DRENMIMAR-885174 format. One line per field, with one value per residue (C-alpha): residue in three letters; x, y, z negated. Coordinates in nm, 3 decimals. Example, Ala and Ser with C-alpha at 12.3 -4.5 7.8 and 13.67 -1.06 7.14 Angstrom:
type	ALA, SER
x	1.230, 1.367
y	-0.450, -0.106
z	-0.780, -0.714
//
This chain:
type	MET, ARG, PRO, ASP, THR, PRO, ARG, LEU, GLU, ILE, ARG, ASP, LEU, VAL, ARG, SER, TYR, GLY, GLY, ARG, ARG, VAL, VAL, ASP, ASP, VAL, SER, LEU, SER, ILE, GLN, PRO, GLY, GLN, VAL, THR, CYS, LEU, LEU, GLY, PRO, SER, GLY, CYS, GLY, LYS, SER, THR, THR, LEU, ARG, ILE, ILE, ALA, GLY, VAL, GLU, MET, GLN, ASP, ALA, GLY, GLU, ILE, PHE, VAL, ASP, GLY, ASN, LEU, ILE, CYS, ASP, THR, VAL, PHE, ARG, VAL, PRO, PRO, GLU, ARG, ARG, SER, ILE, GLY, LEU, MET, PHE, GLN, ASP, PHE, ALA, LEU, PHE, PRO, HIS, LEU, THR, VAL, ALA, ASP, ASN, VAL, ALA, PHE, GLY, LEU, SER, GLY, PRO, LYS, PRO, ALA, ARG, ARG, ALA, ARG, ALA, MET, GLU, LEU, LEU, GLU, ARG, VAL, SER, LEU, ALA, HIS, TYR, ALA, ASP, ASP, TYR, PRO, HIS, ALA, LEU, SER, GLY, GLY, GLU, GLN, GLN, ARG, VAL, ALA, LEU, ALA, ARG, ALA, LEU, ALA, PRO, LYS, PRO, ARG, ILE, MET, LEU, MET, ASP, GLU, PRO, PHE, SER, GLY, LEU, ASP, ASN, ARG, LEU, ARG, ASP, GLY, ILE, ARG, ASP, GLU, THR, LEU, THR, LEU, LEU, LYS, GLU, VAL, ASP, THR, ALA, VAL, LEU, LEU, VAL, THR, HIS, GLU, PRO, GLN, GLU, ALA, MET, ARG, MET, ALA, ASP, GLU, ILE, ALA, LEU, MET, ARG, ASP, GLY, ARG, ILE, VAL, GLN, GLN, GLY, ALA, PRO, TYR, ASN, ILE, TYR, ASN, ALA, PRO, VAL, ASP, LYS, ALA, ALA, VAL, ALA, PHE, PHE, SER, ASP, ILE, ASN, VAL, ILE, ARG, GLY, THR, VAL, ASN, GLY, ALA, LEU, THR, GLU, THR, PRO, PHE, GLY, ARG, PHE, LEU, ALA, PRO, GLY, VAL, PRO, ASP, GLY, ALA, GLU, VAL, ASP, ILE, VAL, PHE, ARG, PRO, GLN, HIS, VAL, GLY, ILE, ASP, PHE, ASP, ARG, ASN, GLY, HIS, GLY, PRO, ASN, PRO, THR, ALA, ARG, GLU, GLY, VAL, ALA, ALA, ARG, GLY, VAL, VAL, GLU, ARG, ALA, ARG, PHE, LEU, GLY, ASN, GLU, SER, LEU, VAL, GLU, PHE, ARG, MET, ASP, PHE, ASP, GLY, SER, THR, LEU, LYS, ALA, THR, VAL, PRO, ASN, VAL, PHE, LEU, PRO, ALA, ARG, GLY, THR, PRO, LEU, TRP, LEU, THR, VAL, ARG, ARG, ASP, ARG, CYS, PHE, VAL, PHE, PRO, ALA, ARG, GLY, ALA, VAL
x	-0.386, -0.415, -0.128, -0.367, -0.522, -0.501, -0.286, -0.554, -0.916, -1.198, -1.555, -1.847, -1.716, -1.962, -1.919, -2.170, -2.162, -2.483, -2.670, -2.410, -2.208, -1.844, -1.736, -1.992, -1.967, -1.588, -1.419, -1.047, -0.797, -0.417, -0.165, 0.171, 0.423, 0.152, 0.112, -0.243, -0.315, -0.649, -0.664, -0.917, -0.986, -0.987, -1.299, -1.384, -1.342, -0.985, -0.845, -1.160, -1.118, -0.758, -0.854, -1.113, -0.857, -0.609, -0.872, -0.890, -1.241, -1.532, -1.732, -2.111, -2.105, -1.851, -1.565, -1.184, -0.958, -0.582, -0.437, -0.789, -0.863, -1.141, -1.003, -1.306, -1.675, -1.953, -1.939, -1.592, -1.285, -0.913, -0.744, -0.527, -0.201, -0.267, -0.347, 0.016, -0.047, 0.211, 0.110, 0.278, 0.130, 0.223, 0.302, 0.598, 0.511, 0.864, 0.923, 1.148, 1.286, 1.400, 1.704, 1.660, 1.740, 1.502, 1.226, 1.270, 1.274, 0.978, 0.714, 0.931, 0.921, 1.195, 1.542, 1.693, 1.996, 1.762, 1.551, 1.862, 1.991, 1.663, 1.661, 2.019, 1.944, 1.666, 1.860, 2.134, 1.874, 1.763, 2.123, 2.075, 2.273, 2.517, 2.230, 2.125, 2.213, 2.101, 1.759, 1.492, 1.528, 1.880, 1.742, 1.595, 1.235, 1.341, 1.557, 1.274, 1.047, 1.297, 1.315, 0.934, 0.949, 1.207, 0.993, 0.684, 0.874, 1.049, 0.771, 0.766, 0.404, 0.229, 0.045, 0.152, -0.104, 0.031, -0.174, -0.010, 0.329, 0.529, 0.314, 0.516, 0.847, 1.032, 0.963, 1.334, 1.346, 1.006, 1.067, 1.387, 1.238, 0.924, 1.138, 1.353, 1.040, 0.881, 1.194, 1.221, 0.854, 0.860, 1.176, 1.001, 0.683, 0.460, 0.115, 0.080, -0.230, -0.127, -0.375, -0.301, -0.477, -0.187, -0.232, 0.138, 0.227, -0.025, 0.104, 0.464, 0.411, 0.108, 0.066, -0.306, -0.508, -0.852, -1.007, -1.241, -1.514, -1.790, -1.714, -1.719, -1.454, -1.556, -1.274, -0.999, -0.709, -0.348, -0.229, -0.205, -0.565, -0.701, -0.529, -0.607, -0.953, -1.118, -1.470, -1.605, -1.514, -1.429, -1.182, -1.001, -0.995, -0.853, -0.529, -0.475, -0.617, -0.887, -1.061, -1.432, -1.652, -2.019, -2.217, -2.550, -2.572, -2.732, -2.702, -2.429, -2.220, -2.156, -2.077, -1.820, -1.585, -1.312, -1.513, -1.734, -1.693, -1.841, -2.086, -2.197, -2.491, -2.599, -2.953, -3.019, -3.071, -2.866, -2.575, -2.222, -1.901, -1.592, -1.298, -0.929, -0.608, -0.398, -0.101, -0.315, -0.392, -0.191, -0.100, -0.048, 0.017, -0.240, -0.205, -0.393, -0.703, -0.666, -0.538, -0.409, -0.617, -0.829, -0.681, -0.825, -0.593, -0.624, -0.970, -1.063, -0.864, -1.040, -0.899, -0.825, -0.647, -0.375, -0.492, -0.189, 0.131, 0.347, 0.671, 0.648, 1.000, 0.971, 0.673, 0.477, 0.107, -0.087, -0.449, -0.666, -0.995, -1.173, -1.344, -1.635, -1.788, -1.548, -1.455, -1.105, -0.896, -0.553, -0.259, 0.076, 0.388, 0.727, 1.006, 0.958, 0.666, 0.542, 0.334, 0.223, -0.125, -0.362, -0.175, -0.421, -0.335, -0.515, -0.580, -0.637, -0.726, -0.593, -0.898, -0.755, -0.697, -1.051, -1.312, -1.685, -1.918, -2.288, -2.320, -2.416, -2.492, -2.299, -1.944
y	3.306, 3.285, 3.107, 2.844, 2.762, 2.386, 2.275, 2.019, 2.031, 1.804, 1.873, 1.630, 1.407, 1.151, 0.884, 0.611, 0.300, 0.120, 0.297, 0.215, 0.497, 0.389, 0.735, 0.870, 1.233, 1.232, 1.550, 1.600, 1.883, 1.853, 2.126, 2.176, 1.922, 1.708, 1.337, 1.205, 0.834, 0.720, 0.383, 0.107, -0.241, -0.320, -0.195, 0.079, 0.365, 0.480, 0.449, 0.596, 0.902, 0.932, 0.904, 1.179, 1.412, 1.331, 1.417, 1.081, 1.019, 1.256, 1.287, 1.297, 1.567, 1.765, 2.007, 1.992, 2.288, 2.336, 2.627, 2.763, 2.760, 2.543, 2.286, 2.062, 2.040, 1.881, 2.161, 2.317, 2.096, 2.175, 1.909, 1.657, 1.786, 2.136, 2.040, 2.034, 1.690, 1.412, 1.046, 0.732, 0.385, 0.027, -0.024, 0.208, 0.237, 0.330, 0.343, 0.048, 0.217, 0.530, 0.561, 0.629, 0.999, 1.026, 0.860, 1.119, 1.405, 1.275, 1.510, 1.822, 2.102, 2.340, 2.294, 1.948, 2.056, 2.204, 1.889, 1.674, 1.890, 1.857, 1.479, 1.449, 1.665, 1.430, 1.115, 1.246, 1.291, 0.928, 0.802, 0.674, 0.924, 0.649, 0.470, 0.777, 0.626, 0.271, 0.129, 0.037, -0.340, -0.316, -0.186, -0.369, -0.315, -0.075, 0.123, 0.144, 0.275, 0.554, 0.641, 0.660, 0.893, 1.115, 1.128, 1.223, 1.501, 1.638, 1.887, 2.014, 1.916, 2.084, 1.760, 1.396, 1.118, 0.772, 0.455, 0.167, 0.246, 0.022, -0.293, -0.460, -0.425, -0.685, -0.650, -0.597, -0.292, -0.145, 0.038, 0.204, 0.318, 0.448, 0.653, 0.792, 0.884, 1.055, 1.258, 1.380, 1.473, 1.669, 1.856, 1.999, 2.081, 1.861, 1.771, 1.393, 1.175, 0.811, 0.529, 0.205, -0.095, -0.159, -0.003, -0.030, 0.170, 0.438, 0.457, 0.481, 0.749, 0.958, 1.283, 1.215, 0.902, 0.901, 0.560, 0.467, 0.204, 0.144, 0.469, 0.690, 0.830, 0.690, 0.844, 1.096, 1.214, 1.164, 0.801, 0.796, 0.910, 0.674, 0.379, 0.468, 0.621, 0.412, 0.500, 0.143, -0.225, -0.250, 0.037, -0.146, -0.468, -0.297, -0.215, -0.537, -0.865, -0.817, -1.002, -0.941, -1.027, -0.937, -0.813, -0.658, -0.309, -0.249, 0.096, 0.205, -0.099, -0.431, -0.737, -0.975, -1.252, -0.983, -0.759, -0.460, -0.222, 0.124, 0.173, 0.536, 0.646, 0.291, 0.204, -0.076, -0.412, -0.322, -0.543, -0.407, -0.546, -0.502, -0.500, -0.530, -0.614, -0.926, -0.715, -0.576, -0.915, -1.004, -1.366, -1.504, -1.852, -2.080, -2.110, -2.426, -2.313, -1.946, -1.647, -1.302, -1.070, -0.808, -0.462, -0.132, -0.135, -0.500, -0.587, -0.946, -1.242, -1.515, -1.863, -2.015, -2.321, -2.295, -2.413, -2.313, -2.109, -1.979, -1.782, -1.498, -1.356, -1.059, -1.189, -1.501, -1.549, -1.766, -1.875, -1.971, -2.158, -1.965, -2.146, -1.904, -1.969, -2.179, -1.883, -1.826, -1.528, -1.433, -1.282, -1.166, -1.167, -1.010, -1.258, -1.633, -1.767, -2.106, -2.283, -2.635, -2.707, -2.770, -2.545, -2.350, -1.981, -1.667, -1.370, -1.006, -0.715, -0.359, -0.148, 0.163, -0.032, -0.162, -0.015, -0.051, -0.026, -0.096, -0.449, -0.487, -0.842, -1.148, -1.123
z	1.395, 1.015, 0.831, 0.693, 1.032, 1.096, 1.385, 1.477, 1.370, 1.482, 1.377, 1.371, 1.650, 1.787, 2.056, 2.134, 2.356, 2.437, 2.162, 1.895, 1.740, 1.747, 1.626, 1.385, 1.271, 1.220, 1.096, 1.026, 0.995, 1.008, 0.927, 1.105, 0.978, 0.819, 0.888, 0.862, 0.904, 1.041, 0.868, 0.917, 1.054, 1.425, 1.601, 1.350, 1.601, 1.531, 1.883, 2.038, 1.817, 1.934, 2.301, 2.262, 2.103, 2.381, 2.641, 2.814, 2.684, 2.626, 2.306, 2.292, 2.024, 1.824, 1.880, 1.887, 1.803, 1.834, 1.633, 1.594, 1.967, 2.108, 2.351, 2.390, 2.318, 2.524, 2.783, 2.775, 2.824, 2.849, 3.067, 2.879, 3.031, 2.895, 2.536, 2.412, 2.267, 2.274, 2.288, 2.157, 2.184, 2.099, 2.467, 2.519, 2.892, 2.997, 3.371, 3.460, 3.774, 3.587, 3.363, 2.993, 3.042, 3.338, 3.132, 2.858, 3.109, 3.310, 3.173, 3.180, 3.434, 3.543, 3.693, 3.678, 3.466, 3.203, 3.198, 3.166, 2.882, 2.691, 2.743, 2.618, 2.315, 2.209, 2.289, 2.062, 1.786, 1.816, 1.853, 2.208, 2.416, 2.514, 2.690, 2.893, 3.231, 3.152, 3.235, 2.978, 3.025, 2.878, 2.546, 2.249, 2.145, 1.868, 2.108, 2.362, 2.087, 2.012, 2.383, 2.388, 2.087, 2.258, 2.573, 2.372, 2.194, 2.505, 2.602, 2.239, 2.166, 1.877, 1.799, 1.819, 1.848, 1.764, 1.819, 1.627, 1.788, 1.552, 1.552, 1.828, 1.644, 1.444, 1.071, 0.999, 1.226, 1.156, 0.829, 0.948, 1.277, 1.106, 0.869, 1.153, 1.349, 1.051, 0.977, 1.336, 1.363, 1.037, 1.140, 1.446, 1.246, 1.460, 1.330, 1.348, 1.365, 1.330, 1.388, 1.205, 1.053, 0.812, 0.465, 0.385, 0.697, 0.606, 0.247, 0.368, 0.632, 0.547, 0.362, 0.386, 0.467, 0.626, 0.562, 0.846, 0.857, 1.113, 1.294, 0.984, 0.751, 0.413, 0.207, 0.267, 0.053, -0.054, -0.055, -0.436, -0.474, -0.208, -0.377, -0.739, -0.699, -0.426, -0.320, -0.323, -0.349, 0.022, -0.014, -0.296, -0.094, 0.214, 0.030, -0.165, -0.285, -0.546, -0.825, -0.882, -1.176, -1.188, -1.485, -1.579, -1.727, -2.064, -2.222, -1.976, -2.080, -1.907, -2.116, -1.961, -2.079, -2.076, -2.306, -2.242, -1.951, -1.917, -1.629, -1.665, -1.453, -1.366, -1.478, -1.725, -1.560, -1.251, -1.151, -1.110, -0.967, -1.183, -0.946, -1.035, -0.854, -0.928, -1.046, -1.328, -1.478, -1.786, -1.870, -2.220, -2.355, -2.511, -2.891, -2.982, -2.795, -2.887, -2.696, -2.793, -3.009, -2.832, -2.778, -2.656, -2.352, -2.249, -2.379, -2.462, -2.329, -2.128, -2.072, -1.733, -1.598, -1.332, -0.991, -0.787, -0.822, -0.537, -0.526, -0.270, -0.287, -0.521, -0.718, -0.800, -0.725, -0.970, -0.913, -1.209, -1.248, -1.521, -1.808, -1.833, -1.488, -1.281, -1.060, -0.924, -1.035, -0.906, -1.093, -0.964, -1.181, -1.099, -1.025, -1.076, -1.277, -1.159, -1.426, -1.348, -1.216, -1.508, -1.753, -1.974, -2.005, -2.124, -1.899, -1.985, -1.760, -1.783, -1.867, -1.699, -1.377, -1.331, -1.097, -1.161, -0.860, -0.813, -0.676, -0.310, -0.204, -0.315, -0.441
//
């Protein structure tokens, strides 16, 4: 096997139900020790893709390889138990009649002392060895999740498939348990495919994100690149709130109340959406009906009137009714900023934080 051979590779995977492709030509490769997040809204085909890789569902087309070896196509199929793939789901599915140690050792073969030793080794790693002889009902949700992780790792799988395993946990526990899980998986060089609909979870855990929509992967790359170079308006909106203004292109430029925006490659007369996030909106005070002077970085200021302001803990969200067309724009400001309803203020938009896309339908 070549050193650069992916631990998991799927090629052109297709699965249809009732004539509708729920997995549509999906391809992915994951290296040992790499965490890839399959990210997308509910119903986009993420879990179906995971079930096909696990071997509990068959594809209509496409191939799956582990360490360069074919494990499944539409004719040949390695049984799920022989794929060296571990599974973790939101439902921990621990056996209530088995102790914690016996749950961890359940999928192991060999003499009982060896199985017990392996279970204890992993329980030590997740700081639960003192619960080895207790039963799952005595554990908290976070502790049960760590037992499920230990059980999934016990057979030393080369690949771990995780289907929203943290979504049932209390928010206070989730970040810590995610970080513990990630550390343990990377230490044993497991390739991880994590399915989630939460962008923050994908950004926190992934080395690479595959953004999925309507059965297809629409964008794939490092979290920084996915966030800062989105492929379309929907990709921006999936990670955060957005503001959208629409303009018409003339000579590769679009005139807006915030100044001109470049729209290279878009024909004259075509409409474009200019998309920007609330955190990239600047706020300045009204000076007797005038705002700040235009700058190359911030462009032209446009006036709006405060509709609502809310404090969200680490930032404030302010909604404005814009003078130029009556539309609503949102801005977020660190710390506390709660101007009264009806206050006129001037907004600017970071030019280097705007995305220009060809318009598709209404805003």
